[in-house]
ROTIRO-191147 format. One record per residue (C-alpha): x, y, z; residue in one letter. Coordinates in pm, 1 decimal. Layout:
! ROTIRO-191147
X_Y_Z_A
...
***
This chain:
! ROTIRO-191147
-411.9_1268.0_2307.4_M
-727.9_1384.8_2490.2_S
-814.0_1148.8_2782.5_P
-1102.7_1321.6_2892.2_I
-1256.0_1354.9_2511.1_T
-1170.2_978.4_2472.3_G
-1365.9_886.9_2809.8_I
-1660.5_1122.4_2668.4_L
-1663.6_931.4_2310.4_L
-1678.6_589.8_2497.1_K
-1966.7_694.5_2763.9_L
-2158.0_823.5_2460.2_G
-2075.9_506.8_2273.6_S
-2209.3_301.8_2563.8_V
-2499.2_485.1_2628.8_F
-2620.6_470.9_2221.2_L
-2560.1_80.8_2207.8_F
-2749.9_30.6_2536.2_T
-3048.4_248.3_2386.6_V
-3003.2_51.5_2052.7_M
-3035.2_-285.3_2260.6_A
-3365.3_-147.9_2436.9_A
-3512.0_-52.2_2064.9_I
-3431.4_-416.1_1971.5_L
-3595.0_-563.7_2288.9_K
-3893.0_-312.8_2242.3_A
-3951.2_-461.1_1877.8_T
-3866.3_-814.7_1944.5_A
-4179.9_-931.6_2019.1_A
-4307.3_-871.3_1644.9_T
-3959.8_-859.1_1456.0_V
-3747.4_-1179.7_1396.4_P
-3388.2_-1120.9_1500.7_A
-3279.8_-1156.0_1119.5_G
-3488.4_-879.4_1001.0_E
-3405.9_-668.3_1319.0_Q
-2984.1_-739.8_1185.5_M
-3095.9_-595.7_866.3_F
-3194.9_-265.9_970.1_F
-2926.5_-236.4_1219.5_R
-2667.0_-308.5_948.7_S
-2820.3_-132.2_668.5_L
-2901.5_179.8_792.8_F
-2557.7_218.7_970.8_A
-2401.7_230.0_621.9_I
-2525.8_584.4_553.9_P
-2391.3_732.0_867.2_V
-2024.7_532.9_811.5_I
-2036.8_677.3_474.3_L
-2118.3_1026.6_593.6_A
-1862.3_996.7_871.6_W
-1578.6_902.1_591.4_L
-1676.8_1207.9_333.6_W
-1668.7_1447.4_645.5_S
-1301.6_1312.7_696.0_R
-1237.8_1313.9_343.4_G
-1139.5_953.5_348.8_E
-1429.9_861.4_145.5_L
-1209.7_752.1_-166.2_A
-921.7_557.1_52.0_T
-1085.7_444.9_357.0_G
-1331.3_164.3_230.3_L
-1024.8_-14.4_16.6_R
-893.8_-329.6_142.8_T
-626.5_-550.9_43.0_T
-774.9_-905.4_168.0_D
-1161.6_-906.7_64.9_P
-1187.4_-1239.9_195.5_M
-1097.7_-1166.2_556.7_S
-1425.0_-942.7_577.7_H
-1624.1_-1190.2_472.5_V
-1511.1_-1459.8_737.7_Y
-1528.3_-1183.5_989.8_R
-1875.5_-1051.7_825.5_G
-2007.9_-1444.3_862.1_I
-1909.8_-1494.5_1240.9_V
-1989.8_-1124.2_1314.6_G
-2322.8_-1172.1_1180.9_S
-2388.5_-1469.7_1383.6_L
-2289.2_-1282.5_1691.2_A
-2540.4_-1035.7_1624.1_M
-2813.1_-1292.6_1506.3_G
-2793.8_-1489.8_1830.2_T
-2746.1_-1183.9_2068.1_S
-3036.5_-1007.5_1938.6_F
-3260.1_-1331.7_1961.8_A
-3121.4_-1353.3_2301.7_G
-3187.0_-1044.9_2408.9_L
-3572.1_-1080.6_2312.1_G
-3605.6_-1356.5_2559.4_L
-3426.2_-1231.9_2847.3_L
-3482.0_-935.8_3098.9_P
-3279.6_-702.8_2983.0_F
-2996.2_-645.2_3267.6_P
-2953.1_-1018.6_3269.4_E
-2900.6_-1007.4_2847.6_A
-2649.6_-718.4_2937.7_T
-2470.7_-920.9_3231.2_A
-2438.4_-1251.8_3013.9_L
-2286.4_-1013.9_2740.4_G
-2006.6_-945.9_2942.2_Y
-1849.0_-1288.4_2891.3_A
-1723.8_-1177.0_2521.1_M
-1422.0_-1029.5_2679.8_P
-1321.3_-1276.6_2914.9_L
-1371.0_-1575.0_2614.5_L
-1170.8_-1317.6_2377.8_T
-872.0_-1389.8_2607.1_V
-920.2_-1730.9_2599.0_I
-923.3_-1738.0_2201.9_F
-630.0_-1524.3_2168.0_A
-453.4_-1773.2_2338.5_G
-576.7_-2054.7_2137.0_M
-569.2_-1884.0_1798.3_F
-337.0_-1609.4_1791.0_L
-68.2_-1804.5_1998.0_A
-83.5_-1500.9_2266.5_E
98.4_-1569.0_2578.7_Q
-184.0_-1551.0_2846.1_V
-22.5_-1521.7_3189.7_R
-180.5_-1688.7_3545.3_G
-327.7_-1374.5_3647.1_F
-537.2_-1298.8_3332.1_R
-669.8_-1682.1_3321.1_M
-722.0_-1647.2_3685.5_S
-943.2_-1354.4_3614.1_M
-1112.8_-1512.9_3316.0_V
-1182.7_-1808.8_3553.9_A
-1331.1_-1592.6_3821.2_I
-1534.5_-1400.9_3581.5_G
-1653.8_-1727.1_3425.5_L
-1785.2_-1837.8_3781.6_V
-1983.2_-1487.1_3793.1_G
-2132.9_-1606.9_3429.4_V
-2225.6_-1937.3_3624.7_L
-2410.6_-1725.8_3877.3_I
-2596.5_-1503.1_3671.5_V
-2698.1_-1849.7_3491.3_L
-2770.6_-2057.1_3803.5_S
-3164.5_-1982.2_3770.3_P
-3169.2_-2080.1_3447.0_R
-2958.3_-2440.1_3491.5_L
-3246.0_-2563.2_3682.4_S
-3544.3_-2646.4_3481.6_M
-3747.1_-2744.8_3831.0_Q
-3775.7_-2406.8_3938.4_A
-4132.4_-2231.3_3884.8_A
-3986.6_-1885.8_3760.3_S
-3783.7_-2043.6_3490.5_V
-3935.4_-2087.4_3138.4_T
-3751.2_-2263.4_2843.0_I
-3788.3_-1908.0_2655.4_G
-3560.6_-1753.1_2915.9_E
-3313.3_-2073.6_2941.3_T
-3299.6_-2042.5_2550.9_L
-3261.9_-1682.8_2559.1_G
-2930.4_-1752.1_2811.8_A
-2787.9_-2009.0_2576.6_I
-2846.8_-1783.1_2272.4_L
-2669.4_-1465.6_2450.1_T
-2393.2_-1681.1_2535.4_L
-2343.5_-1818.2_2194.1_T
-2346.4_-1463.0_2074.6_G
-2101.2_-1404.9_2303.4_A
-1861.5_-1666.1_2215.3_A
-1904.2_-1543.6_1831.0_F
-1858.1_-1217.5_1928.2_G
-1527.8_-1317.4_2071.0_A
-1418.7_-1498.2_1758.2_L
-1494.1_-1196.8_1603.7_A
-1273.9_-994.5_1788.8_Q
-961.1_-1238.8_1708.5_I
-1044.2_-1200.7_1317.5_F
-1023.0_-806.0_1378.8_I
-711.1_-809.6_1559.5_S
-555.1_-979.3_1264.9_R
-728.1_-764.7_1000.3_M
-632.9_-401.2_1158.1_I
-281.1_-529.0_1086.7_Q
-348.0_-462.2_697.3_T
-699.1_-287.0_687.5_E
-812.2_15.5_787.0_R
-1051.0_64.3_1093.9_T
-1296.1_227.0_845.0_A
-1296.4_-61.6_606.3_A
-1360.5_-311.6_856.1_V
-1665.6_-126.5_1003.7_V
-1794.2_-53.4_668.1_F
-1782.0_-390.7_489.0_W
-1903.8_-584.3_821.7_F
-2248.2_-385.0_776.0_S
-2266.9_-463.2_397.2_V
-2185.2_-820.6_494.8_T
-2427.4_-844.3_771.8_A
-2687.4_-672.9_562.3_T
-2660.1_-937.1_285.0_V
-2653.7_-1206.9_537.7_L
-2955.3_-1131.7_713.6_S
-3174.7_-1179.5_390.8_L
-3084.6_-1563.3_421.5_V
-3343.7_-1532.2_734.8_T
-3592.1_-1417.9_496.4_L
-3772.3_-1761.7_452.1_P
-3813.3_-1776.3_864.6_F
-4078.0_-1540.8_902.8_G
-4002.7_-1156.9_835.6_W
-4313.7_-936.4_898.6_V
-4402.7_-585.7_760.4_V
-4346.4_-369.6_1063.3_P
-4640.0_-84.1_1093.2_D
-4495.1_275.4_1084.6_L
-4377.5_330.2_1476.2_S
-4200.9_-12.7_1452.3_T
-4038.0_99.8_1131.3_L
-3911.6_412.1_1265.4_A
-3762.6_227.7_1562.9_L
-3572.6_-2.5_1319.5_L
-3456.5_268.7_1117.2_V
-3382.7_467.0_1447.5_T
-3159.8_154.6_1567.3_C
-2948.9_140.3_1266.4_G
-2854.0_486.4_1264.3_I
-2786.0_474.5_1639.5_I
-2571.0_164.3_1588.2_G
-2355.2_341.2_1321.7_G
-2312.4_670.6_1517.6_V
-2224.9_462.1_1833.8_A
-1946.0_262.9_1639.7_Q
-1823.4_597.8_1518.1_I
-1800.5_726.7_1861.2_M
-1638.3_425.5_1967.8_L
-1364.7_412.2_1689.3_T
-1301.8_759.9_1764.6_S
-1236.2_724.4_2147.3_A
-934.1_518.4_2062.3_Y
-812.3_806.0_1884.6_R
-804.4_1019.0_2182.6_Y
-732.3_803.8_2495.7_A
-553.4_440.5_2536.3_D
-760.7_153.6_2526.8_A
-703.5_65.5_2866.9_S
-795.8_393.8_2998.0_L
-1154.2_375.9_2823.3_V
-1200.7_-5.6_2800.7_A
-1355.6_-38.3_3175.2_P
-1628.9_243.0_3084.3_F
-1792.9_-52.4_2886.3_D
-1928.9_-155.2_3209.7_Y
-2107.6_157.6_3280.2_G
-2378.0_-34.3_3024.5_S
-2487.1_-257.5_3345.1_M
-2633.1_77.1_3523.6_L
-2786.0_197.9_3202.9_M
-2929.5_-134.6_3147.2_A
-3090.7_-157.6_3525.0_L
-3249.2_160.7_3485.4_A
-3398.9_94.2_3131.7_I
-3491.0_-275.1_3254.3_G
-3670.3_-104.3_3564.0_W
-3865.6_203.7_3407.3_F
-3902.4_97.1_3084.7_V
-3941.9_-299.3_3064.7_F
-4059.4_-322.3_3450.1_G
-3779.6_-589.2_3501.1_E
-3599.6_-642.6_3811.7_G
-3281.8_-754.7_3892.6_A
-3243.8_-1049.7_4162.6_S
-2954.5_-1014.2_4373.3_P
-2801.8_-1325.8_4235.8_R
-2797.5_-1161.6_3892.6_M
-2646.1_-856.4_4027.0_L
-2371.3_-1048.5_4236.6_V
-2267.3_-1242.2_3917.8_G
-2251.2_-919.5_3704.8_A
-2043.1_-785.5_3962.4_A
-1783.6_-1064.9_3976.6_V
-1795.4_-1068.7_3584.4_I
-1725.9_-652.3_3612.0_I
-1493.0_-699.9_3856.4_A
-1258.9_-972.5_3671.7_A
-1260.5_-754.8_3355.8_G
-1152.4_-431.8_3521.3_V
-874.9_-626.1_3717.5_A
-801.0_-773.6_3337.2_I
-770.1_-413.9_3183.6_I
-581.4_-275.8_3491.3_W
-307.0_-515.6_3485.6_R
-234.9_-495.1_3104.4_E
-230.8_-126.7_3171.3_R
15.7_-164.2_3440.2_Q
200.9_-393.4_3212.0_L
185.3_-140.3_2936.0_G
338.7_141.6_3182.7_I
609.7_-91.4_3291.2_S
720.9_-195.3_2918.3_R
714.1_180.7_2856.2_A
929.1_283.8_3111.9_R
1201.6_-24.0_3064.9_R
1222.9_83.6_2694.4_A
1220.4_481.2_2801.6_G
920.1_593.7_2638.1_T
753.1_850.5_2791.0_P
385.1_842.2_2836.0_R
***
């Protein structure tokens, strides 16, 4: 284990995913979400294959014992990707990022519902606090009488939260799959499935992008593939409870990109809501880490 390496890889993945999201937002005015999903998924595949080849795992890394599990995970994950991409094009960049933090909170709820995991009072109370933060961020969108609120932005908030819900369901599928499936296979076959499913949106107005937009879309896919590899590798070098809080570094990046690239400010209410969501998420991660250390000590396992 090398915690510093794990943290650096996680920060790198967070940075690249945030840049990828910024590219998606920059092209959203001219490229439909389904077409964005196609490029994001298709051009991640060569990156993943090259990574497996470099590790000598190309022959074994893509094998699967349960093909249908990849199909189900692919459908749910594609819905998450498509709705979140659509929401990103309608909302200010920092706000879309903040609402996306609802996903780990919903994952806790779904784990109790579908995996029969024991969710204790502390975690549920933190989830409740986090959801209050979501409501704080959403509150301007809930009042259609406000002069600054548009139907498009309200729809964007709904789509972003829908993407977070589907993303949480995808995490439930993954938590089951990794018991029998290789991580590389999960990542690769999702990219393949999402590429195929994105073609379903062809009748809804795909466009022929100009060269600069095409370059951005291809870059988006490559960046997404590299970020996914860095994220996967981070957990090889450090405990999940150590690197997970660095996800929230994307909020600072989103604020900077929103201000300097898109000219979007963040309201005090949105910042308060984001802080509440982040605090709840970090508290859950910290508590799980403490419980893990306690269990290891009782078992006499050095950490």
